[in-house]
VEXDOVO-774123 format. One record per residue: residue number from 1; residue in three letters; z, x, y of N, C-alpha, C in turn. Coordinates in pm, whole numbers. Layout:
<rec><n>NUM</n><res>ALA</res><n_z>Z</n_z><n_x>X</n_x><n_y>Y</n_y><ca_z>Z</ca_z><ca_x>X</ca_x><ca_y>Y</ca_y><c_z>Z</c_z><c_x>X</c_x><c_y>Y</c_y></rec>
...
//
This chain:
<rec><n>1</n><res>MET</res><n_z>0</n_z><n_x>84</n_x><n_y>-120</n_y><ca_z>0</ca_z><ca_x>0</ca_x><ca_y>0</ca_y><c_z>0</c_z><c_x>88</c_x><c_y>125</c_y></rec>
<rec><n>2</n><res>LYS</res><n_z>-85</n_z><n_x>56</n_x><n_y>219</n_y><ca_z>-93</ca_z><ca_x>133</ca_x><ca_y>341</ca_y><c_z>19</c_z><c_x>94</c_x><c_y>436</c_y></rec>
<rec><n>3</n><res>SER</res><n_z>65</n_z><n_x>192</n_x><n_y>510</n_y><ca_z>171</ca_z><ca_x>166</ca_x><ca_y>607</ca_y><c_z>112</c_z><c_x>118</c_x><c_y>739</c_y></rec>
<rec><n>4</n><res>LEU</res><n_z>197</n_z><n_x>64</n_x><n_y>823</n_y><ca_z>158</ca_z><ca_x>21</ca_x><ca_y>956</ca_y><c_z>94</c_z><c_x>137</c_x><c_y>1031</c_y></rec>
<rec><n>5</n><res>LEU</res><n_z>156</n_z><n_x>253</n_x><n_y>1026</n_y><ca_z>103</ca_z><ca_x>369</ca_x><ca_y>1098</ca_y><c_z>-35</c_z><c_x>408</c_x><c_y>1047</c_y></rec>
<rec><n>6</n><res>GLN</res><n_z>-55</n_z><n_x>408</n_x><n_y>916</n_y><ca_z>-186</ca_z><ca_x>442</ca_x><ca_y>860</ca_y><c_z>-293</c_z><c_x>345</c_x><c_y>907</c_y></rec>
<rec><n>7</n><res>ARG</res><n_z>-259</n_z><n_x>218</n_x><n_y>913</n_y><ca_z>-356</ca_z><ca_x>118</ca_x><ca_y>958</ca_y><c_z>-387</c_z><c_x>134</c_x><c_y>1106</c_y></rec>
<rec><n>8</n><res>LEU</res><n_z>-285</n_z><n_x>163</n_x><n_y>1186</n_y><ca_z>-309</ca_z><ca_x>185</ca_x><ca_y>1329</ca_y><c_z>-397</c_z><c_x>308</c_x><c_y>1352</c_y></rec>
<rec><n>9</n><res>ILE</res><n_z>-373</n_z><n_x>413</n_x><n_y>1275</n_y><ca_z>-455</ca_z><ca_x>534</ca_x><ca_y>1286</ca_y><c_z>-600</c_z><c_x>502</c_x><c_y>1249</c_y></rec>
<rec><n>10</n><res>ARG</res><n_z>-620</n_z><n_x>428</n_x><n_y>1142</n_y><ca_z>-755</ca_z><ca_x>390</ca_x><ca_y>1099</ca_y><c_z>-822</c_z><c_x>303</c_x><c_y>1204</c_y></rec>
<rec><n>11</n><res>LEU</res><n_z>-749</n_z><n_x>206</n_x><n_y>1258</n_y><ca_z>-804</ca_z><ca_x>119</ca_x><ca_y>1361</ca_y><c_z>-841</c_z><c_x>200</c_x><c_y>1485</c_y></rec>
<rec><n>12</n><res>ASP</res><n_z>-755</n_z><n_x>291</n_x><n_y>1527</n_y><ca_z>-784</ca_z><ca_x>377</ca_x><ca_y>1641</ca_y><c_z>-911</c_z><c_x>457</c_x><c_y>1616</c_y></rec>
<rec><n>13</n><res>HIS</res><n_z>-926</n_z><n_x>510</n_x><n_y>1497</n_y><ca_z>-1045</ca_z><ca_x>587</ca_x><ca_y>1461</ca_y><c_z>-1171</c_z><c_x>501</c_x><c_y>1472</c_y></rec>
<rec><n>14</n><res>LEU</res><n_z>-1166</n_z><n_x>381</n_x><n_y>1417</n_y><ca_z>-1282</ca_z><ca_x>291</ca_x><ca_y>1421</ca_y><c_z>-1318</c_z><c_x>254</c_x><c_y>1565</c_y></rec>
<rec><n>15</n><res>ILE</res><n_z>-1215</n_z><n_x>227</n_x><n_y>1647</n_y><ca_z>-1241</ca_z><ca_x>192</ca_x><ca_y>1787</ca_y><c_z>-1299</c_z><c_x>312</c_x><c_y>1861</c_y></rec>
<rec><n>16</n><res>HIS</res><n_z>-1241</n_z><n_x>428</n_x><n_y>1839</n_y><ca_z>-1288</ca_z><ca_x>549</ca_x><ca_y>1906</ca_y><c_z>-1437</c_z><c_x>573</c_x><c_y>1880</c_y></rec>
<rec><n>17</n><res>TYR</res><n_z>-1480</n_z><n_x>551</n_x><n_y>1756</n_y><ca_z>-1620</ca_z><ca_x>573</ca_x><ca_y>1721</ca_y><c_z>-1707</c_z><c_x>448</c_x><c_y>1732</c_y></rec>
<rec><n>18</n><res>LYS</res><n_z>-1649</n_z><n_x>343</n_x><n_y>1791</n_y><ca_z>-1720</ca_z><ca_x>216</ca_x><ca_y>1813</ca_y><c_z>-1787</c_z><c_x>167</c_x><c_y>1685</c_y></rec>
<rec><n>19</n><res>SER</res><n_z>-1708</n_z><n_x>167</n_x><n_y>1578</n_y><ca_z>-1762</ca_z><ca_x>126</ca_x><ca_y>1448</ca_y><c_z>-1674</c_z><c_x>22</c_x><c_y>1379</c_y></rec>
<rec><n>20</n><res>THR</res><n_z>-1611</n_z><n_x>-65</n_x><n_y>1459</n_y><ca_z>-1523</ca_z><ca_x>-166</ca_x><ca_y>1400</ca_y><c_z>-1600</c_z><c_x>-281</c_x><c_y>1338</c_y></rec>
<rec><n>21</n><res>GLY</res><n_z>-1714</n_z><n_x>-315</n_x><n_y>1398</n_y><ca_z>-1782</ca_z><ca_x>-437</ca_x><ca_y>1358</ca_y><c_z>-1711</c_z><c_x>-556</c_x><c_y>1418</c_y></rec>
<rec><n>22</n><res>THR</res><n_z>-1740</n_z><n_x>-673</n_x><n_y>1367</n_y><ca_z>-1676</ca_z><ca_x>-796</ca_x><ca_y>1414</ca_y><c_z>-1528</c_z><c_x>-792</c_x><c_y>1378</c_y></rec>
<rec><n>23</n><res>PRO</res><n_z>-1448</n_z><n_x>-882</n_x><n_y>1435</n_y><ca_z>-1306</ca_z><ca_x>-886</ca_x><ca_y>1395</ca_y><c_z>-1289</c_z><c_x>-903</c_x><c_y>1244</c_y></rec>
<rec><n>24</n><res>ALA</res><n_z>-1371</n_z><n_x>-987</n_x><n_y>1182</n_y><ca_z>-1360</ca_z><ca_x>-1006</ca_x><ca_y>1036</ca_y><c_z>-1395</c_z><c_x>-876</c_x><c_y>962</c_y></rec>
<rec><n>25</n><res>ASP</res><n_z>-1500</n_z><n_x>-807</n_x><n_y>1008</n_y><ca_z>-1538</ca_z><ca_x>-679</ca_x><ca_y>946</ca_y><c_z>-1427</c_z><c_x>-575</c_x><c_y>963</c_y></rec>
<rec><n>26</n><res>CYS</res><n_z>-1375</n_z><n_x>-568</n_x><n_y>1083</n_y><ca_z>-1271</ca_z><ca_x>-469</ca_x><ca_y>1113</ca_y><c_z>-1146</c_z><c_x>-494</c_x><c_y>1029</c_y></rec>
<rec><n>27</n><res>ALA</res><n_z>-1107</n_z><n_x>-619</n_x><n_y>1019</n_y><ca_z>-990</ca_z><ca_x>-654</ca_x><ca_y>939</ca_y><c_z>-1009</c_z><c_x>-608</c_x><c_y>795</c_y></rec>
<rec><n>28</n><res>GLN</res><n_z>-1127</n_z><n_x>-630</n_x><n_y>742</n_y><ca_z>-1156</ca_z><ca_x>-588</ca_x><ca_y>605</ca_y><c_z>-1151</c_z><c_x>-435</c_x><c_y>593</c_y></rec>
<rec><n>29</n><res>LYS</res><n_z>-1204</n_z><n_x>-364</n_x><n_y>692</n_y><ca_z>-1206</ca_z><ca_x>-218</ca_x><ca_y>688</ca_y><c_z>-1067</c_z><c_x>-157</c_x><c_y>687</c_y></rec>
<rec><n>30</n><res>ILE</res><n_z>-971</n_z><n_x>-222</n_x><n_y>754</n_y><ca_z>-835</ca_z><ca_x>-166</ca_x><ca_y>753</ca_y><c_z>-742</c_z><c_x>-236</c_x><c_y>654</c_y></rec>
<rec><n>31</n><res>GLY</res><n_z>-796</n_z><n_x>-334</n_x><n_y>584</n_y><ca_z>-720</ca_z><ca_x>-397</ca_x><ca_y>476</ca_y><c_z>-616</c_z><c_x>-498</c_x><c_y>517</c_y></rec>
<rec><n>32</n><res>VAL</res><n_z>-648</n_z><n_x>-576</n_x><n_y>621</n_y><ca_z>-555</ca_z><ca_x>-680</ca_x><ca_y>667</ca_y><c_z>-633</c_z><c_x>-809</c_x><c_y>692</c_y></rec>
<rec><n>33</n><res>SER</res><n_z>-560</n_z><n_x>-916</n_x><n_y>718</n_y><ca_z>-624</ca_z><ca_x>-1042</ca_x><ca_y>754</ca_y><c_z>-671</c_z><c_x>-1034</c_x><c_y>898</c_y></rec>
<rec><n>34</n><res>GLU</res><n_z>-759</n_z><n_x>-1123</n_x><n_y>935</n_y><ca_z>-809</ca_z><ca_x>-1125</ca_x><ca_y>1072</ca_y><c_z>-694</c_z><c_x>-1153</c_x><c_y>1170</c_y></rec>
<rec><n>35</n><res>ARG</res><n_z>-603</n_z><n_x>-1240</n_x><n_y>1132</n_y><ca_z>-486</ca_z><ca_x>-1271</ca_x><ca_y>1215</ca_y><c_z>-403</c_z><c_x>-1144</c_x><c_y>1236</c_y></rec>
<rec><n>36</n><res>SER</res><n_z>-383</n_z><n_x>-1066</n_x><n_y>1130</n_y><ca_z>-307</ca_z><ca_x>-942</ca_x><ca_y>1141</ca_y><c_z>-379</c_z><c_x>-841</c_x><c_y>1230</c_y></rec>
<rec><n>37</n><res>LEU</res><n_z>-513</n_z><n_x>-839</n_x><n_y>1223</n_y><ca_z>-589</ca_z><ca_x>-749</ca_x><ca_y>1308</ca_y><c_z>-556</c_z><c_x>-776</c_x><c_y>1454</c_y></rec>
<rec><n>38</n><res>TYR</res><n_z>-551</n_z><n_x>-902</n_x><n_y>1492</n_y><ca_z>-521</ca_z><ca_x>-936</ca_x><ca_y>1631</ca_y><c_z>-380</c_z><c_x>-887</c_x><c_y>1670</c_y></rec>
<rec><n>39</n><res>ASP</res><n_z>-288</n_z><n_x>-891</n_x><n_y>1575</n_y><ca_z>-154</ca_z><ca_x>-838</ca_x><ca_y>1600</ca_y><c_z>-159</c_z><c_x>-686</c_x><c_y>1621</c_y></rec>
<rec><n>40</n><res>TYR</res><n_z>-239</n_z><n_x>-618</n_x><n_y>1541</n_y><ca_z>-254</ca_z><ca_x>-472</ca_x><ca_y>1555</ca_y><c_z>-318</c_z><c_x>-438</c_x><c_y>1690</c_y></rec>
<rec><n>41</n><res>LEU</res><n_z>-419</n_z><n_x>-512</n_x><n_y>1729</n_y><ca_z>-484</ca_z><ca_x>-489</ca_x><ca_y>1858</ca_y><c_z>-387</c_z><c_x>-513</c_x><c_y>1973</c_y></rec>
<rec><n>42</n><res>LYS</res><n_z>-306</n_z><n_x>-616</n_x><n_y>1960</n_y><ca_z>-205</ca_z><ca_x>-644</ca_x><ca_y>2062</ca_y><c_z>-107</c_z><c_x>-528</c_x><c_y>2072</c_y></rec>
<rec><n>43</n><res>LEU</res><n_z>-67</n_z><n_x>-473</n_x><n_y>1959</n_y><ca_z>24</ca_z><ca_x>-359</ca_x><ca_y>1958</ca_y><c_z>-39</c_z><c_x>-238</c_x><c_y>2027</c_y></rec>
<rec><n>44</n><res>LEU</res><n_z>-165</n_z><n_x>-210</n_x><n_y>1996</n_y><ca_z>-234</ca_z><ca_x>-99</ca_x><ca_y>2062</ca_y><c_z>-238</c_z><c_x>-120</c_x><c_y>2213</c_y></rec>
<rec><n>45</n><res>LYS</res><n_z>-266</n_z><n_x>-242</n_x><n_y>2254</n_y><ca_z>-271</ca_z><ca_x>-273</ca_x><ca_y>2398</ca_y><c_z>-133</c_z><c_x>-257</c_x><c_y>2462</c_y></rec>
<rec><n>46</n><res>GLU</res><n_z>-28</n_z><n_x>-298</n_x><n_y>2392</n_y><ca_z>108</ca_z><ca_x>-283</ca_x><ca_y>2444</ca_y><c_z>146</c_z><c_x>-136</c_x><c_y>2459</c_y></rec>
<rec><n>47</n><res>MET</res><n_z>84</n_z><n_x>-50</n_x><n_y>2379</n_y><ca_z>108</ca_z><ca_x>94</ca_x><ca_y>2389</ca_y><c_z>18</c_z><c_x>160</c_x><c_y>2492</c_y></rec>
<rec><n>48</n><res>GLY</res><n_z>-60</n_z><n_x>78</n_x><n_y>2564</n_y><ca_z>-141</ca_z><ca_x>129</ca_x><ca_y>2673</ca_y><c_z>-287</c_z><c_x>153</c_x><c_y>2643</c_y></rec>
<rec><n>49</n><res>ALA</res><n_z>-333</n_z><n_x>118</n_x><n_y>2524</n_y><ca_z>-474</ca_z><ca_x>140</ca_x><ca_y>2488</ca_y><c_z>-563</c_z><c_x>38</c_x><c_y>2559</c_y></rec>
<rec><n>50</n><res>PRO</res><n_z>-665</n_z><n_x>85</n_x><n_y>2631</n_y><ca_z>-756</ca_z><ca_x>-6</ca_x><ca_y>2701</ca_y><c_z>-866</c_z><c_x>-56</c_x><c_y>2607</c_y></rec>
<rec><n>51</n><res>VAL</res><n_z>-832</n_z><n_x>-148</n_x><n_y>2518</n_y><ca_z>-925</ca_z><ca_x>-196</ca_x><ca_y>2415</ca_y><c_z>-999</c_z><c_x>-321</c_x><c_y>2463</c_y></rec>
<rec><n>52</n><res>LYS</res><n_z>-1129</n_z><n_x>-321</n_x><n_y>2443</n_y><ca_z>-1214</ca_z><ca_x>-436</ca_x><ca_y>2474</ca_y><c_z>-1309</c_z><c_x>-459</c_x><c_y>2356</c_y></rec>
<rec><n>53</n><res>PHE</res><n_z>-1369</n_z><n_x>-578</n_x><n_y>2353</n_y><ca_z>-1468</ca_z><ca_x>-608</ca_x><ca_y>2250</ca_y><c_z>-1603</c_z><c_x>-629</c_x><c_y>2316</c_y></rec>
<rec><n>54</n><res>SER</res><n_z>-1707</n_z><n_x>-566</n_x><n_y>2261</n_y><ca_z>-1843</ca_z><ca_x>-582</ca_x><ca_y>2309</ca_y><c_z>-1915</c_z><c_x>-681</c_x><c_y>2218</c_y></rec>
<rec><n>55</n><res>ARG</res><n_z>-1951</n_z><n_x>-796</n_x><n_y>2273</n_y><ca_z>-2023</ca_z><ca_x>-894</ca_x><ca_y>2192</ca_y><c_z>-2164</c_z><c_x>-845</c_x><c_y>2158</c_y></rec>
<rec><n>56</n><res>GLY</res><n_z>-2226</n_z><n_x>-774</n_x><n_y>2252</n_y><ca_z>-2361</ca_z><ca_x>-722</ca_x><ca_y>2229</ca_y><c_z>-2364</c_z><c_x>-618</c_x><c_y>2117</c_y></rec>
<rec><n>57</n><res>ARG</res><n_z>-2269</n_z><n_x>-525</n_x><n_y>2121</n_y><ca_z>-2263</ca_z><ca_x>-420</ca_x><ca_y>2018</ca_y><c_z>-2183</c_z><c_x>-461</c_x><c_y>1896</c_y></rec>
<rec><n>58</n><res>ARG</res><n_z>-2111</n_z><n_x>-571</n_x><n_y>1909</n_y><ca_z>-2027</ca_z><ca_x>-623</ca_x><ca_y>1800</ca_y><c_z>-1927</c_z><c_x>-519</c_x><c_y>1751</c_y></rec>
<rec><n>59</n><res>THR</res><n_z>-1851</n_z><n_x>-464</n_x><n_y>1847</n_y><ca_z>-1749</ca_z><ca_x>-367</ca_x><ca_y>1812</ca_y><c_z>-1642</c_z><c_x>-361</c_x><c_y>1921</c_y></rec>
<rec><n>60</n><res>TYR</res><n_z>-1522</n_z><n_x>-320</n_x><n_y>1881</n_y><ca_z>-1418</ca_z><ca_x>-290</ca_x><ca_y>1978</ca_y><c_z>-1443</c_z><c_x>-149</c_x><c_y>2029</c_y></rec>
<rec><n>61</n><res>TYR</res><n_z>-1398</n_z><n_x>-123</n_x><n_y>2151</n_y><ca_z>-1414</ca_z><ca_x>10</ca_x><ca_y>2210</ca_y><c_z>-1303</c_z><c_x>33</c_x><c_y>2313</c_y></rec>
<rec><n>62</n><res>TYR</res><n_z>-1282</n_z><n_x>159</n_x><n_y>2350</n_y><ca_z>-1188</ca_z><ca_x>193</ca_x><ca_y>2456</ca_y><c_z>-1266</c_z><c_x>203</c_x><c_y>2586</c_y></rec>
<rec><n>63</n><res>THR</res><n_z>-1211</n_z><n_x>149</n_x><n_y>2694</n_y><ca_z>-1279</ca_z><ca_x>152</ca_x><ca_y>2823</ca_y><c_z>-1262</c_z><c_x>287</c_x><c_y>2893</c_y></rec>
<rec><n>64</n><res>GLU</res><n_z>-1177</n_z><n_x>372</n_x><n_y>2842</n_y><ca_z>-1161</ca_z><ca_x>507</ca_x><ca_y>2895</ca_y><c_z>-1118</c_z><c_x>600</c_x><c_y>2782</c_y></rec>
<rec><n>65</n><res>GLY</res><n_z>-1142</n_z><n_x>729</n_x><n_y>2802</n_y><ca_z>-1109</ca_z><ca_x>827</ca_x><ca_y>2700</ca_y><c_z>-959</c_z><c_x>847</c_x><c_y>2687</c_y></rec>
<rec><n>66</n><res>GLY</res><n_z>-917</n_z><n_x>895</n_x><n_y>2574</n_y><ca_z>-776</ca_z><ca_x>921</ca_x><ca_y>2548</ca_y><c_z>-748</c_z><c_x>918</c_x><c_y>2400</c_y></rec>
<rec><n>67</n><res>HIS</res><n_z>-624</n_z><n_x>940</n_x><n_y>2365</n_y><ca_z>-585</ca_z><ca_x>935</ca_x><ca_y>2224</ca_y><c_z>-436</c_z><c_x>910</c_x><c_y>2211</c_y></rec>
<rec><n>68</n><res>PHE</res><n_z>-395</n_z><n_x>869</n_x><n_y>2093</n_y><ca_z>-255</ca_z><ca_x>851</ca_x><ca_y>2063</ca_y><c_z>-199</c_z><c_x>981</c_x><c_y>2010</c_y></rec>
<rec><n>69</n><res>HIS</res><n_z>-71</n_z><n_x>1004</n_x><n_y>2034</n_y><ca_z>-4</ca_z><ca_x>1122</ca_x><ca_y>1982</ca_y><c_z>129</c_z><c_x>1075</c_x><c_y>1924</c_y></rec>
<rec><n>70</n><res>VAL</res><n_z>142</n_z><n_x>1084</n_x><n_y>1793</n_y><ca_z>265</ca_z><ca_x>1045</ca_x><ca_y>1725</ca_y><c_z>323</c_z><c_x>1168</c_x><c_y>1659</c_y></rec>
<rec><n>71</n><res>SER</res><n_z>447</n_z><n_x>1199</n_x><n_y>1690</n_y><ca_z>508</ca_z><ca_x>1316</ca_x><ca_y>1628</ca_y><c_z>659</c_z><c_x>1300</c_x><c_y>1624</c_y></rec>
<rec><n>72</n><res>PHE</res><n_z>722</n_z><n_x>1386</n_x><n_y>1546</n_y><ca_z>867</ca_z><ca_x>1388</ca_x><ca_y>1534</ca_y><c_z>921</c_z><c_x>1495</c_x><c_y>1627</c_y></rec>
<rec><n>73</n><res>LEU</res><n_z>1021</n_z><n_x>1461</n_x><n_y>1706</n_y><ca_z>1087</ca_z><ca_x>1559</ca_x><ca_y>1793</ca_y><c_z>1229</c_z><c_x>1580</c_x><c_y>1744</c_y></rec>
<rec><n>74</n><res>SER</res><n_z>1267</n_z><n_x>1706</n_x><n_y>1721</n_y><ca_z>1407</ca_z><ca_x>1735</ca_x><ca_y>1688</ca_y><c_z>1492</c_z><c_x>1704</c_x><c_y>1810</c_y></rec>
<rec><n>75</n><res>ARG</res><n_z>1622</n_z><n_x>1693</n_x><n_y>1793</n_y><ca_z>1709</ca_z><ca_x>1665</ca_x><ca_y>1906</ca_y><c_z>1697</c_z><c_x>1772</c_x><c_y>2013</c_y></rec>
<rec><n>76</n><res>GLU</res><n_z>1684</n_z><n_x>1896</n_x><n_y>1971</n_y><ca_z>1670</ca_z><ca_x>2006</ca_x><ca_y>2066</ca_y><c_z>1541</c_z><c_x>1991</c_x><c_y>2148</c_y></rec>
<rec><n>77</n><res>LYS</res><n_z>1430</n_z><n_x>1967</n_x><n_y>2079</n_y><ca_z>1303</ca_z><ca_x>1951</ca_x><ca_y>2150</ca_y><c_z>1302</c_z><c_x>1826</c_x><c_y>2235</c_y></rec>
<rec><n>78</n><res>GLN</res><n_z>1368</n_z><n_x>1720</n_x><n_y>2189</n_y><ca_z>1376</ca_z><ca_x>1597</ca_x><ca_y>2266</ca_y><c_z>1453</c_z><c_x>1622</c_x><c_y>2395</c_y></rec>
<rec><n>79</n><res>SER</res><n_z>1563</n_z><n_x>1696</n_x><n_y>2386</n_y><ca_z>1642</ca_z><ca_x>1728</ca_x><ca_y>2505</ca_y><c_z>1559</c_z><c_x>1809</c_x><c_y>2604</c_y></rec>
<rec><n>80</n><res>GLN</res><n_z>1481</n_z><n_x>1904</n_x><n_y>2553</n_y><ca_z>1395</ca_z><ca_x>1985</ca_x><ca_y>2639</ca_y><c_z>1288</c_z><c_x>1896</c_x><c_y>2705</c_y></rec>
<rec><n>81</n><res>PHE</res><n_z>1233</n_z><n_x>1805</n_x><n_y>2629</n_y><ca_z>1130</ca_z><ca_x>1715</ca_x><ca_y>2681</ca_y><c_z>1188</c_z><c_x>1626</c_x><c_y>2792</c_y></rec>
<rec><n>82</n><res>VAL</res><n_z>1306</n_z><n_x>1569</n_x><n_y>2768</n_y><ca_z>1370</ca_z><ca_x>1481</ca_x><ca_y>2867</ca_y><c_z>1402</c_z><c_x>1560</c_x><c_y>2993</c_y></rec>
<rec><n>83</n><res>ALA</res><n_z>1453</n_z><n_x>1682</n_x><n_y>2978</n_y><ca_z>1486</ca_z><ca_x>1765</ca_x><ca_y>3094</ca_y><c_z>1361</c_z><c_x>1795</c_x><c_y>3176</c_y></rec>
<rec><n>84</n><res>THR</res><n_z>1251</n_z><n_x>1825</n_x><n_y>3109</n_y><ca_z>1125</ca_z><ca_x>1852</ca_x><ca_y>3178</ca_y><c_z>1076</c_z><c_x>1730</c_x><c_y>3252</c_y></rec>
<rec><n>85</n><res>GLU</res><n_z>1086</n_z><n_x>1614</n_x><n_y>3187</n_y><ca_z>1043</ca_z><ca_x>1488</ca_x><ca_y>3251</ca_y><c_z>1129</c_z><c_x>1458</c_x><c_y>3373</c_y></rec>
<rec><n>86</n><res>GLU</res><n_z>1261</n_z><n_x>1480</n_x><n_y>3361</n_y><ca_z>1352</ca_z><ca_x>1453</ca_x><ca_y>3474</ca_y><c_z>1319</c_z><c_x>1546</c_x><c_y>3591</c_y></rec>
<rec><n>87</n><res>ARG</res><n_z>1292</n_z><n_x>1673</n_x><n_y>3563</n_y><ca_z>1255</ca_z><ca_x>1767</ca_x><ca_y>3670</ca_y><c_z>1125</c_z><c_x>1722</c_x><c_y>3737</c_y></rec>
<rec><n>88</n><res>SER</res><n_z>1034</n_z><n_x>1675</n_x><n_y>3658</n_y><ca_z>906</ca_z><ca_x>1629</ca_x><ca_y>3710</ca_y><c_z>925</c_z><c_x>1509</c_x><c_y>3803</c_y></rec>
<rec><n>89</n><res>LEU</res><n_z>1013</n_z><n_x>1418</n_x><n_y>3767</n_y><ca_z>1038</ca_z><ca_x>1301</ca_x><ca_y>3849</ca_y><c_z>1104</c_z><c_x>1339</c_x><c_y>3981</c_y></rec>
<rec><n>90</n><res>VAL</res><n_z>1196</n_z><n_x>1437</n_x><n_y>3977</n_y><ca_z>1267</ca_z><ca_x>1479</ca_x><ca_y>4097</ca_y><c_z>1169</c_z><c_x>1544</c_x><c_y>4194</c_y></rec>
<rec><n>91</n><res>MET</res><n_z>1073</n_z><n_x>1618</n_x><n_y>4141</n_y><ca_z>976</ca_z><ca_x>1690</ca_x><ca_y>4226</ca_y><c_z>872</c_z><c_x>1595</c_x><c_y>4288</c_y></rec>
<rec><n>92</n><res>SER</res><n_z>852</n_z><n_x>1477</n_x><n_y>4228</n_y><ca_z>748</ca_z><ca_x>1386</ca_x><ca_y>4280</ca_y><c_z>792</c_z><c_x>1314</c_x><c_y>4403</c_y></rec>
//
């Protein structure tokens, strides 16, 4: 069984390469129902992805370039990251 993260990565890949097909096609490609696909798309949008659907090309696409970055941060690295972000906010 595929995990949520694996499906999101696959969906991101399909959108990036503009090869999703219709919503029904895309749902089949990532192994979910069409209803679930809409939930996945909503999640991507909530994470800031500028996703649109082209009726002419029959595919989802991103309206601007970018990518997702998912990683594990140790407590030490997380503290360093937060400190850097706080310094950045103070300087702005």
